[in-house]
C-alpha positions, 0 to 999 in steps of 0.5 A: 500500500501506498505511504504518503510521505510529504504534502507537497501544497504550498511547499516552495520549489527549492525545497522540493528540488532538495527533498527530490535530491535527497531521495535521489542521493539516499536511493529511495524509490519515491514517485511524485504527484503534483498538486492540483491548480485549484488546490483540490488535490494536494499532491506528494511524495510517495513510497510503495514499501513499508521499510522504505517508507520508515527510512524516507521518514527518518530522512525527511524528518533530518531534513526538516530539522536542518532546514528550520535551523537553517531558516531560523538563522537566516530570519534572525540574519535578516533582523539584526540588518534590518531587512525584515522585521514585524508590523511597524517595519511593514509600516515604515518600510513599505507603507502604500502596500500596508494601507492598501492591504488595509483598505481591502481588509476594510472593504472586504469587512464592509461588504461581508458586515453590511448585509447584517448592519442594514436589517 
């Protein structure tokens, strides 16, 4: 029976490429199904054999631990260098984009709530 190893919905291309390389380097016989354009099917990496599934899951767990550490270190570097930040950083550095997003939120909220207010 096939074993689903990982969902590919919202996975960046670089991460998917690294995982393909990881499986190929360790000779894990996997196959891949792509996610649908409309988000109906999730897609993912699959294997058939139970033993291979356990081995692949262990490889994925180690890979994700390393990637998490790398991404956290990169985020901390960006914070220290002032390339990213929280809400106030976004308001100061990207005021037009932030204002447009806030206006869109207010319009959607008004359109959603208006029928109930006019009752």
